[in-house]
Backbone of each chain as ProteinMPNN parsed JSONL, in Angstrom:
{"seq_chain_A": "MEGGFGSEFGAAGGKLDPGLIMEQVKVQIAVANAQELLQRMTDKCFRKCIGKPGSSLDNSEQKCIAMCMDRYMDAWNTVSRAYNSRLQRERANM", "coords_chain_A": {"N_chain_A": [[-21.146, -20.615, -13.485], [-23.469, -22.502, -13.776], [-25.708, -24.451, -15.79], [-26.08, -22.909, -17.956], [-26.406, -19.937, -19.939], [-28.94, -18.868, -20.32], [-30.614, -19.627, -18.193], [-29.659, -18.405, -15.836], [-30.214, -15.792, -16.345], [-32.901, -15.694, -16.43], [-34.339, -16.158, -18.838], [-36.811, -16.842, -19.699], [-39.461, -17.178, -21.931], [-38.176, -15.667, -23.777], [-37.456, -13.064, -23.153], [-34.954, -11.075, -21.691], [-34.041, -10.586, -18.298], [-33.131, -7.598, -17.014], [-32.445, -7.011, -14.382], [-31.614, -9.454, -13.263], [-29.484, -9.967, -14.957], [-27.761, -7.907, -14.202], [-27.214, -8.655, -11.567], [-25.732, -11.003, -12.0], [-23.572, -9.935, -13.38], [-22.422, -8.38, -11.367], [-21.611, -10.435, -9.621], [-19.685, -11.73, -11.193], [-17.808, -9.699, -11.467], [-17.052, -9.397, -8.808], [-15.865, -11.873, -8.379], [-13.7, -11.667, -10.159], [-12.336, -9.514, -8.999], [-11.592, -10.623, -6.502], [-9.887, -12.601, -7.388], [-7.841, -11.041, -8.508], [-6.913, -9.734, -6.243], [-5.833, -11.903, -4.787], [-3.775, -12.53, -6.567], [-2.109, -10.23, -6.433], [-1.397, -10.23, -3.723], [-0.058, -12.669, -3.554], [2.151, -12.19, -5.24], [3.449, -10.019, -3.905], [3.98, -11.158, -1.393], [5.412, -13.438, -1.962], [7.705, -12.246, -2.966], [8.581, -10.922, -0.659], [8.887, -12.915, 1.265], [10.1, -15.23, 0.33], [13.3, -16.039, -0.119], [15.613, -17.463, -1.544], [14.264, -19.711, -3.73], [13.473, -22.955, -2.61], [13.353, -26.58, -2.34], [10.929, -26.976, -1.24], [8.296, -25.209, 0.537], [9.349, -24.024, 3.569], [8.43, -24.16, 7.12], [8.766, -21.584, 8.297], [8.675, -19.904, 6.104], [6.058, -20.348, 5.193], [4.608, -19.358, 7.373], [5.424, -16.719, 7.265], [4.303, -15.939, 4.815], [1.544, -16.195, 5.351], [1.238, -14.301, 7.405], [2.007, -12.068, 5.993], [-0.089, -11.836, 4.146], [-2.153, -11.17, 5.914], [-1.198, -8.684, 6.878], [-1.167, -7.243, 4.535], [-3.907, -7.084, 3.974], [-4.678, -5.626, 6.225], [-3.337, -3.268, 5.666], [-4.693, -2.522, 3.352], [-7.284, -2.066, 4.448], [-6.661, 0.073, 6.119], [-5.859, 2.014, 4.266], [-8.307, 2.31, 2.868], [-10.054, 3.304, 4.918], [-8.751, 5.698, 5.61], [-8.873, 7.017, 3.196], [-11.647, 7.266, 2.815], [-12.24, 8.957, 4.973], [-10.863, 11.227, 4.157], [-12.272, 11.866, 1.816], [-14.732, 12.538, 2.945], [-14.007, 14.75, 4.476], [-13.254, 16.514, 2.458], [-15.637, 16.803, 1.106], [-17.141, 18.045, 3.077], [-15.931, 20.457, 3.152], [-16.656, 21.69, 0.851]], "CA_chain_A": [[-22.514, -20.301, -13.957], [-24.016, -23.767, -14.284], [-27.07, -24.405, -16.325], [-26.175, -22.131, -19.195], [-26.61, -18.504, -19.882], [-30.346, -18.465, -20.277], [-31.308, -19.879, -16.934], [-29.299, -17.405, -14.819], [-30.803, -14.5, -16.668], [-34.354, -15.781, -16.469], [-34.721, -15.829, -20.212], [-38.069, -17.508, -20.053], [-40.313, -16.38, -22.81], [-37.388, -14.924, -24.763], [-37.062, -11.73, -22.709], [-33.925, -11.112, -20.662], [-34.345, -9.745, -17.146], [-31.948, -6.771, -16.751], [-32.078, -7.102, -12.974], [-30.847, -10.68, -13.055], [-28.205, -9.807, -15.66], [-26.921, -7.05, -13.371], [-26.748, -9.452, -10.436], [-24.682, -11.891, -12.486], [-22.399, -9.122, -13.692], [-21.786, -8.049, -10.088], [-20.952, -11.642, -9.122], [-18.473, -11.972, -11.98], [-16.841, -8.656, -11.126], [-16.53, -9.727, -7.481], [-14.956, -13.01, -8.563], [-12.483, -11.168, -10.798], [-11.616, -8.709, -8.005], [-10.987, -11.525, -5.522], [-8.771, -13.246, -8.087], [-6.759, -10.073, -8.654], [-6.36, -9.516, -4.91], [-4.972, -13.053, -4.506], [-2.573, -12.422, -7.4], [-1.234, -9.178, -5.914], [-0.842, -10.651, -2.443], [0.925, -13.725, -3.793], [3.361, -11.558, -5.762], [4.138, -9.248, -2.871], [4.426, -11.994, -0.292], [6.489, -14.284, -2.502], [8.907, -11.418, -3.026], [9.06, -10.576, 0.683], [9.071, -14.039, 2.181], [10.897, -16.303, -0.248], [14.57, -15.519, -0.604], [16.022, -18.364, -2.616], [13.297, -20.811, -3.764], [14.042, -24.258, -2.314], [12.59, -27.718, -2.869], [9.577, -26.877, -0.69], [8.156, -24.054, 1.42], [9.476, -24.468, 4.952], [7.445, -23.606, 8.054], [8.895, -20.135, 8.525], [8.229, -19.239, 4.873], [4.602, -20.407, 5.162], [4.109, -18.416, 8.382], [5.681, -15.371, 6.739], [3.333, -15.658, 3.759], [0.229, -15.999, 5.964], [1.295, -13.004, 8.087], [2.09, -11.063, 4.934], [-1.449, -11.679, 3.635], [-2.898, -10.415, 6.924], [-0.71, -7.303, 6.917], [-1.608, -6.594, 3.299], [-5.328, -6.762, 4.157], [-4.724, -4.524, 7.189], [-2.919, -2.059, 4.948], [-5.834, -2.217, 2.481], [-8.337, -1.472, 5.266], [-6.173, 1.375, 6.578], [-5.952, 2.928, 3.118], [-9.735, 2.56, 2.625], [-10.617, 4.177, 5.939], [-8.136, 7.022, 5.505], [-9.383, 7.62, 1.968], [-13.033, 7.676, 3.056], [-12.2, 10.147, 5.83], [-10.444, 12.364, 3.34], [-13.393, 12.226, 0.95], [-15.744, 13.221, 3.742], [-13.488, 16.075, 4.823], [-13.266, 17.362, 1.277], [-17.033, 17.148, 0.799], [-17.597, 18.985, 4.095], [-15.339, 21.765, 2.882], [-17.064, 22.242, -0.459]], "C_chain_A": [[-23.119, -21.539, -14.619], [-25.394, -23.559, -14.881], [-27.212, -23.487, -17.516], [-26.63, -20.721, -18.97], [-28.066, -18.16, -19.622], [-30.952, -18.574, -18.899], [-30.939, -18.858, -15.86], [-30.036, -16.112, -15.089], [-32.3, -14.579, -16.834], [-34.909, -15.481, -17.831], [-35.984, -16.548, -20.628], [-38.903, -16.61, -20.938], [-39.529, -15.5, -23.744], [-37.004, -13.532, -24.325], [-36.029, -11.855, -21.588], [-34.277, -10.149, -19.543], [-33.104, -8.923, -16.799], [-31.494, -6.855, -15.303], [-31.209, -8.311, -12.705], [-29.487, -10.599, -13.75], [-27.248, -9.012, -14.767], [-26.375, -7.811, -12.177], [-25.592, -10.349, -10.848], [-23.402, -11.131, -12.792], [-21.661, -8.779, -12.399], [-21.019, -9.243, -9.526], [-19.635, -11.859, -9.856], [-17.391, -10.948, -11.668], [-16.232, -8.957, -9.763], [-15.541, -10.881, -7.57], [-13.626, -12.538, -9.149], [-11.655, -10.335, -9.815], [-10.907, -9.584, -6.986], [-9.761, -12.205, -6.133], [-7.571, -12.305, -8.165], [-6.097, -9.78, -7.308], [-5.411, -10.654, -4.547], [-3.673, -12.967, -5.305], [-1.597, -11.419, -6.819], [-0.597, -9.611, -4.611], [0.208, -11.727, -2.648], [2.241, -13.139, -4.292], [4.152, -10.875, -4.657], [4.74, -10.168, -1.822], [5.497, -12.98, -0.737], [7.795, -13.496, -2.497], [9.471, -11.148, -1.64], [9.501, -11.78, 1.504], [9.956, -15.155, 1.639], [12.174, -15.686, -0.78], [14.977, -16.323, -1.819], [15.032, -19.524, -2.64], [13.99, -22.15, -3.554], [13.161, -25.358, -2.854], [11.205, -27.819, -2.248], [9.525, -25.599, 0.134], [8.333, -24.534, 2.851], [8.489, -23.713, 5.847], [7.523, -22.097, 8.188], [8.448, -19.359, 7.292], [6.704, -19.234, 4.817], [4.003, -19.422, 6.159], [4.254, -16.982, 7.882], [4.628, -14.998, 5.707], [1.951, -15.388, 4.35], [0.163, -14.647, 6.678], [1.276, -11.867, 7.082], [0.699, -10.782, 4.37], [-2.268, -10.842, 4.616], [-2.485, -8.95, 6.94], [-1.119, -6.551, 5.648], [-3.07, -6.182, 3.425], [-5.492, -5.625, 5.158], [-4.371, -3.212, 6.5], [-4.052, -1.589, 4.033], [-6.931, -1.498, 3.277], [-7.934, -0.08, 5.742], [-6.285, 2.409, 5.461], [-7.404, 3.294, 2.851], [-10.313, 3.553, 3.613], [-10.081, 5.595, 5.793], [-8.68, 7.749, 4.27], [-10.811, 8.112, 2.148], [-13.097, 8.925, 3.924], [-11.847, 11.371, 5.006], [-11.565, 12.835, 2.432], [-14.438, 13.026, 1.725], [-15.291, 14.632, 4.117], [-13.605, 17.011, 3.629], [-14.676, 17.751, 0.896], [-17.557, 18.178, 1.784], [-17.076, 20.386, 3.811], [-15.804, 22.412, 1.581], [-18.106, 23.338, -0.294]], "O_chain_A": [[-23.26, -21.613, -15.84], [-26.128, -22.635, -14.53], [-28.312, -23.295, -18.035], [-27.175, -20.377, -17.921], [-28.385, -17.284, -18.818], [-31.72, -17.707, -18.482], [-31.789, -18.476, -15.056], [-30.439, -15.415, -14.157], [-32.918, -13.635, -17.327], [-35.821, -14.669, -17.986], [-36.183, -16.825, -21.81], [-39.018, -15.409, -20.694], [-40.109, -14.668, -24.442], [-36.282, -12.852, -25.055], [-36.204, -12.638, -20.655], [-34.749, -9.04, -19.789], [-32.114, -9.488, -16.334], [-30.298, -6.781, -15.02], [-30.197, -8.221, -12.011], [-28.479, -11.08, -13.233], [-26.087, -9.383, -14.594], [-25.213, -7.643, -11.807], [-24.592, -10.448, -10.138], [-22.299, -11.6, -12.512], [-20.436, -8.873, -12.331], [-19.91, -9.088, -9.016], [-18.604, -12.134, -9.241], [-16.207, -11.28, -11.609], [-15.026, -8.793, -9.574], [-14.501, -10.867, -6.912], [-12.559, -12.953, -8.698], [-10.427, -10.43, -9.794], [-9.754, -9.327, -6.639], [-8.732, -12.362, -5.476], [-6.434, -12.71, -7.922], [-4.881, -9.6, -7.231], [-4.31, -10.409, -4.054], [-2.6, -13.29, -4.793], [-0.403, -11.697, -6.715], [0.596, -9.396, -4.398], [1.251, -11.711, -1.994], [3.315, -13.53, -3.836], [5.348, -11.108, -4.487], [5.883, -9.977, -1.408], [6.393, -13.316, 0.037], [8.843, -13.996, -2.086], [10.687, -11.142, -1.451], [10.393, -11.668, 2.345], [10.504, -15.942, 2.412], [12.162, -14.921, -1.744], [14.73, -15.935, -2.961], [14.954, -20.266, -1.661], [14.974, -22.457, -4.228], [12.32, -25.12, -3.721], [10.393, -28.644, -2.668], [10.553, -24.977, 0.403], [7.556, -25.367, 3.316], [7.815, -22.777, 5.417], [6.503, -21.407, 8.194], [7.898, -18.266, 7.42], [6.109, -18.226, 4.437], [3.026, -18.736, 5.857], [3.361, -16.15, 8.041], [4.116, -13.878, 5.713], [1.258, -14.469, 3.913], [-0.834, -13.933, 6.576], [0.623, -10.844, 7.285], [0.344, -9.626, 4.141], [-2.985, -9.924, 4.215], [-3.341, -8.068, 7.009], [-1.387, -5.351, 5.696], [-3.443, -5.075, 3.037], [-6.342, -4.754, 4.973], [-5.014, -2.185, 6.717], [-4.333, -0.393, 3.953], [-7.443, -0.464, 2.85], [-8.756, 0.836, 5.769], [-6.743, 3.531, 5.679], [-7.71, 4.465, 2.627], [-10.973, 4.518, 3.227], [-10.834, 6.568, 5.844], [-8.916, 8.956, 4.309], [-11.165, 9.207, 1.711], [-13.887, 9.834, 3.669], [-12.466, 12.426, 5.147], [-11.796, 14.035, 2.284], [-14.956, 14.036, 1.249], [-16.075, 15.581, 4.082], [-14.008, 18.166, 3.773], [-14.919, 18.863, 0.426], [-18.314, 19.074, 1.413], [-17.701, 21.379, 4.183], [-15.405, 23.528, 1.249], [-18.561, 23.911, -1.284]]}, "seq_chain_B": "MEGGFGSEFGAAAWGGKLDPGLIMEQVKVQIAVANAQELLQRMTDMCFRKCIGKPGSSLGNLEQKYIAMCMDRYMDAWNTVSQAYNSRLQRERANM", "coords_chain_B": {"N_chain_B": [[-8.978, -20.075, -31.486], [-9.981, -22.346, -33.364], [-11.124, -22.931, -36.716], [-12.622, -20.712, -36.929], [-14.94, -18.194, -35.906], [-17.592, -18.783, -36.423], [-17.964, -21.612, -36.467], [-17.731, -22.653, -33.857], [-19.929, -21.644, -32.808], [-21.684, -22.641, -34.508], [-23.506, -24.822, -34.203], [-24.948, -23.605, -32.289], [-25.9, -21.494, -33.679], [-27.759, -22.375, -35.373], [-30.533, -22.117, -37.398], [-30.384, -19.439, -37.176], [-30.476, -18.264, -34.696], [-28.588, -17.344, -31.883], [-27.192, -19.37, -29.327], [-27.211, -18.543, -26.063], [-26.139, -20.029, -23.956], [-24.087, -21.637, -25.061], [-22.421, -19.619, -25.974], [-21.644, -18.501, -23.57], [-20.194, -20.607, -22.488], [-17.99, -20.66, -24.22], [-16.943, -18.155, -23.659], [-16.129, -18.541, -21.017], [-14.094, -20.417, -21.384], [-12.235, -18.885, -22.825], [-11.633, -16.944, -20.938], [-10.421, -18.526, -19.001], [-8.165, -19.341, -20.401], [-6.9, -16.85, -20.723], [-6.384, -16.215, -18.039], [-4.582, -18.262, -17.351], [-2.475, -17.594, -19.018], [-1.736, -15.129, -17.92], [-0.887, -15.894, -15.406], [1.38, -17.428, -16.053], [2.953, -15.343, -17.095], [3.397, -13.762, -14.781], [4.755, -15.576, -13.097], [7.006, -16.096, -14.645], [8.196, -13.542, -14.751], [8.768, -13.144, -11.992], [10.45, -15.353, -11.377], [12.463, -15.139, -13.206], [13.599, -12.821, -12.262], [14.485, -13.712, -9.736], [16.137, -15.86, -10.286], [17.895, -15.595, -12.393], [20.94, -14.251, -12.672], [23.325, -12.672, -14.04], [22.504, -12.525, -17.323], [23.447, -15.181, -19.472], [24.897, -16.835, -22.347], [23.19, -18.895, -22.714], [20.579, -20.714, -20.959], [21.797, -22.28, -18.2], [21.946, -25.673, -16.798], [21.582, -25.59, -14.009], [20.332, -23.094, -13.675], [17.96, -23.624, -15.017], [16.824, -25.659, -13.436], [16.486, -24.263, -11.108], [14.669, -22.287, -11.847], [12.438, -23.911, -12.359], [11.944, -24.924, -9.78], [11.373, -22.531, -8.528], [8.962, -21.832, -9.764], [7.322, -23.867, -8.747], [7.445, -23.208, -5.987], [6.229, -20.719, -6.073], [3.6, -21.41, -6.785], [2.983, -22.903, -4.495], [3.092, -20.817, -2.641], [0.949, -19.285, -3.572], [-1.187, -21.052, -2.969], [-0.957, -21.084, -0.18], [-1.501, -18.388, 0.423], [-4.168, -18.228, -0.548], [-5.5, -20.073, 1.168], [-5.029, -18.904, 3.692], [-6.291, -16.47, 3.308], [-8.968, -17.25, 2.866], [-9.521, -18.339, 5.402], [-9.324, -16.017, 6.914], [-11.467, -14.518, 5.854], [-13.596, -16.126, 6.73], [-13.312, -15.881, 9.494], [-13.801, -13.158, 9.785], [-16.421, -12.987, 8.898], [-17.66, -14.497, 10.828], [-17.411, -12.832, 12.931], [-19.084, -10.752, 12.433]], "CA_chain_B": [[-10.346, -20.498, -31.842], [-9.877, -22.984, -34.679], [-12.362, -23.068, -37.483], [-13.341, -19.449, -37.041], [-15.967, -17.856, -34.926], [-18.895, -19.357, -36.749], [-18.134, -23.052, -36.252], [-18.02, -22.982, -32.454], [-21.308, -21.241, -32.54], [-22.481, -23.17, -35.614], [-24.674, -25.535, -33.688], [-25.75, -22.635, -31.557], [-26.464, -20.49, -34.581], [-28.674, -23.043, -36.298], [-31.821, -21.422, -37.434], [-30.184, -17.994, -37.118], [-30.492, -17.725, -33.341], [-27.412, -17.742, -31.113], [-27.492, -19.976, -28.036], [-26.415, -17.846, -25.038], [-25.43, -21.007, -23.138], [-22.841, -22.0, -25.74], [-21.56, -18.434, -25.977], [-21.088, -18.371, -22.226], [-19.158, -21.632, -22.346], [-16.813, -20.19, -24.941], [-16.37, -17.026, -22.915], [-15.423, -19.091, -19.858], [-12.849, -21.026, -21.876], [-11.3, -17.821, -23.169], [-11.186, -16.318, -19.691], [-9.479, -19.468, -18.373], [-6.916, -19.245, -21.178], [-6.272, -15.568, -20.388], [-5.873, -16.318, -16.675], [-3.397, -19.121, -17.378], [-1.429, -16.798, -19.655], [-1.287, -14.105, -16.993], [-0.141, -16.583, -14.352], [2.689, -17.734, -16.637], [3.718, -14.1, -17.176], [3.828, -13.341, -13.448], [5.771, -16.504, -12.595], [8.236, -15.891, -15.409], [8.805, -12.308, -14.254], [9.282, -13.348, -10.64], [11.518, -16.348, -11.331], [13.588, -14.555, -13.953], [14.234, -11.878, -11.351], [15.15, -14.395, -8.628], [16.975, -16.991, -10.642], [18.894, -15.294, -13.417], [21.762, -13.118, -12.284], [23.768, -12.016, -15.259], [22.107, -13.426, -18.426], [24.558, -15.705, -20.247], [24.56, -17.141, -23.742], [22.089, -19.86, -22.671], [20.216, -21.036, -19.584], [22.456, -23.495, -17.747], [21.13, -26.67, -16.102], [21.276, -25.104, -12.664], [19.337, -22.036, -13.804], [16.689, -24.241, -15.408], [16.267, -26.361, -12.261], [16.135, -23.229, -10.153], [13.443, -21.673, -12.338], [11.347, -24.869, -12.166], [11.661, -24.916, -8.346], [10.763, -21.244, -8.232], [7.575, -21.918, -10.19], [6.636, -24.699, -7.756], [7.309, -22.458, -4.737], [5.245, -19.663, -6.315], [2.274, -22.037, -6.683], [2.787, -23.19, -3.075], [2.783, -19.548, -1.992], [-0.427, -18.958, -3.988], [-2.102, -21.872, -2.176], [-0.888, -20.618, 1.203], [-2.236, -17.119, 0.475], [-5.587, -18.55, -0.705], [-6.039, -20.686, 2.381], [-5.009, -17.921, 4.775], [-7.3, -15.462, 2.987], [-10.287, -17.835, 3.14], [-9.675, -18.405, 6.855], [-9.568, -14.662, 7.387], [-12.838, -14.174, 5.479], [-14.529, -16.842, 7.607], [-13.222, -15.28, 10.826], [-14.44, -11.847, 9.764], [-17.874, -13.182, 8.785], [-18.136, -15.006, 12.115], [-17.416, -11.727, 13.895], [-19.991, -9.661, 12.016]], "C_chain_B": [[-10.337, -21.049, -33.254], [-11.219, -22.996, -35.388], [-13.181, -21.806, -37.514], [-14.496, -19.348, -36.075], [-17.245, -18.651, -35.178], [-19.047, -20.803, -36.323], [-18.383, -23.401, -34.795], [-19.474, -22.687, -32.176], [-22.25, -21.793, -33.597], [-23.717, -23.869, -35.128], [-25.587, -24.554, -32.983], [-26.486, -21.709, -32.499], [-27.42, -21.126, -35.578], [-30.03, -22.338, -36.252], [-31.671, -19.935, -37.241], [-30.21, -17.428, -35.712], [-29.263, -18.216, -32.588], [-27.854, -18.289, -29.755], [-26.626, -19.316, -26.964], [-25.618, -18.822, -24.18], [-24.09, -21.375, -23.743], [-21.872, -20.822, -25.776], [-20.884, -18.312, -24.627], [-19.989, -19.391, -21.993], [-17.868, -21.193, -23.014], [-16.128, -19.043, -24.216], [-15.571, -17.557, -21.726], [-14.098, -19.702, -20.272], [-11.813, -19.944, -22.146], [-10.772, -17.125, -21.929], [-10.173, -17.216, -19.001], [-8.134, -19.412, -19.086], [-6.167, -17.969, -20.808], [-5.68, -15.605, -18.981], [-4.598, -17.137, -16.632], [-2.218, -18.355, -17.957], [-0.851, -15.785, -18.673], [-0.475, -14.712, -15.845], [1.267, -16.919, -14.835], [3.561, -16.481, -16.69], [4.259, -13.705, -15.815], [4.921, -14.236, -12.918], [7.086, -16.31, -13.337], [8.958, -14.645, -14.934], [9.507, -12.54, -12.927], [10.518, -14.238, -10.661], [12.72, -15.902, -12.161], [14.367, -13.628, -13.033], [15.039, -12.602, -10.278], [16.268, -15.314, -9.082], [18.076, -16.689, -11.661], [19.66, -14.067, -12.965], [22.158, -12.341, -13.519], [23.419, -12.946, -16.427], [23.324, -13.849, -19.242], [24.112, -16.046, -21.655], [23.531, -18.26, -23.853], [21.721, -20.061, -21.212], [20.898, -22.345, -19.198], [21.492, -24.417, -17.027], [20.654, -26.19, -14.742], [20.195, -24.034, -12.716], [17.976, -22.633, -14.147], [16.032, -24.932, -14.216], [15.731, -25.34, -11.266], [14.818, -22.56, -10.549], [12.244, -22.599, -12.109], [10.946, -24.926, -10.692], [10.923, -23.645, -7.95], [9.288, -21.262, -8.598], [6.766, -22.734, -9.183], [6.415, -23.941, -6.452], [6.301, -21.333, -4.891], [3.835, -20.227, -6.194], [1.968, -22.418, -5.236], [2.391, -21.918, -2.325], [1.353, -19.124, -2.32], [-1.424, -19.731, -3.13], [-2.126, -21.422, -0.718], [-1.687, -19.325, 1.363], [-3.73, -17.379, 0.381], [-6.19, -19.089, 0.578], [-6.115, -19.673, 3.517], [-6.107, -16.879, 4.552], [-8.7, -15.978, 3.267], [-10.552, -17.934, 4.633], [-10.02, -17.034, 7.416], [-11.0, -14.23, 7.084], [-13.832, -14.836, 6.433], [-14.514, -16.254, 9.003], [-13.991, -13.959, 10.845], [-15.951, -11.98, 9.665], [-18.438, -13.646, 10.116], [-18.242, -13.877, 13.136], [-18.416, -10.629, 13.565], [-21.29, -9.671, 12.808]], "O_chain_B": [[-10.638, -20.343, -34.217], [-12.283, -23.06, -34.771], [-14.291, -21.79, -38.045], [-14.949, -20.343, -35.509], [-17.889, -19.128, -34.243], [-20.119, -21.205, -35.869], [-19.143, -24.323, -34.499], [-20.147, -23.385, -31.417], [-23.441, -21.481, -33.611], [-24.831, -23.573, -35.561], [-26.812, -24.642, -33.059], [-27.558, -21.198, -32.175], [-27.844, -20.473, -36.532], [-30.565, -22.024, -35.189], [-32.667, -19.216, -37.148], [-29.991, -16.23, -35.533], [-28.936, -19.401, -32.656], [-28.761, -17.753, -29.118], [-25.411, -19.515, -26.961], [-24.528, -18.482, -23.72], [-23.077, -21.425, -23.045], [-20.662, -20.995, -25.629], [-19.684, -18.049, -24.549], [-18.97, -19.084, -21.374], [-16.785, -21.334, -22.448], [-14.901, -18.966, -24.162], [-14.468, -17.083, -21.455], [-13.089, -19.526, -19.589], [-10.655, -20.069, -21.748], [-9.598, -16.757, -21.87], [-9.174, -16.73, -18.471], [-7.084, -19.435, -18.443], [-4.954, -17.991, -20.603], [-4.589, -15.08, -18.757], [-3.638, -16.763, -15.959], [-1.099, -18.451, -17.455], [0.364, -15.6, -18.598], [0.496, -14.119, -15.375], [2.238, -16.718, -14.106], [4.75, -16.531, -16.375], [5.432, -13.354, -15.687], [5.904, -13.754, -12.356], [8.157, -16.355, -12.732], [10.172, -14.661, -14.732], [10.673, -12.187, -12.751], [11.525, -13.914, -10.032], [13.859, -16.251, -11.851], [15.597, -13.63, -13.01], [16.142, -12.175, -9.936], [17.238, -15.526, -8.354], [19.056, -17.426, -11.776], [19.103, -12.972, -12.882], [21.427, -11.468, -13.986], [23.972, -14.041, -16.521], [24.13, -13.016, -19.655], [23.06, -15.59, -22.103], [23.046, -18.551, -24.946], [22.455, -19.633, -20.32], [20.622, -23.392, -19.783], [20.376, -24.026, -16.683], [19.492, -26.357, -14.371], [19.258, -24.048, -11.918], [16.953, -22.193, -13.623], [14.825, -24.806, -14.01], [14.672, -25.524, -10.666], [13.963, -22.299, -9.703], [11.17, -22.146, -11.716], [9.757, -24.972, -10.374], [9.985, -23.67, -7.153], [8.452, -20.77, -7.841], [5.66, -22.345, -8.808], [5.334, -24.013, -5.869], [5.585, -21.016, -3.941], [2.968, -19.607, -5.579], [0.83, -22.278, -4.788], [1.487, -21.929, -1.491], [0.628, -18.656, -1.443], [-2.386, -19.157, -2.62], [-3.186, -21.382, -0.093], [-2.454, -19.177, 2.314], [-4.497, -16.806, 1.155], [-7.242, -18.634, 1.027], [-7.123, -19.585, 4.218], [-6.772, -16.459, 5.499], [-9.531, -15.264, 3.829], [-11.659, -17.652, 5.092], [-10.89, -16.9, 8.277], [-11.673, -13.651, 7.936], [-14.785, -14.205, 6.89], [-15.561, -16.131, 9.639], [-14.733, -13.671, 11.784], [-16.688, -11.196, 10.263], [-19.54, -13.257, 10.504], [-19.037, -13.938, 14.074], [-18.578, -9.681, 14.334], [-22.156, -8.826, 12.584]]}, "name": "protein", "num_of_chains": 2, "seq": "MEGGFGSEFGAAGGKLDPGLIMEQVKVQIAVANAQELLQRMTDKCFRKCIGKPGSSLDNSEQKCIAMCMDRYMDAWNTVSRAYNSRLQRERANMMEGGFGSEFGAAAWGGKLDPGLIMEQVKVQIAVANAQELLQRMTDMCFRKCIGKPGSSLGNLEQKYIAMCMDRYMDAWNTVSQAYNSRLQRERANM"}
């Protein structure tokens, strides 16, 4: 958030613009979510792909980690879709 | 936060008005500190699990070297995940 707090929130004239504040909040939340996703994937994939840590990551470990990230995202999408379907079914039955 | 809350914001609080820009800078610093702390916690958990079998009366040289290597490999894994994830995002955006 370069340029200081005031400029992002359009604080010209001393009044803060709630719309701009909300936009910034959404951006920060998205950044935090992306960070947390990277943390979880790194943990899971490190555990699954690295047996005994060596002096560097060899090719097969790097491939495993990249595949692991893809499979985690696939699993995420599968869970999301299945959950949305369930929500819709439950709403239809209300 | 040495010197108490007021001094960091002292210049900002001159004249009784707080400078949102300076507050935001301080918030960013604190968030960075918290993130670093959390990363240390995760790496310690992971590497303790991988590197320490039966805890002894001290950490031997081998265990210490192993833990340091583990930390390096964890950071390598983080970078690999980041790069792969960014590539995936770009592919998905290109396909939209």
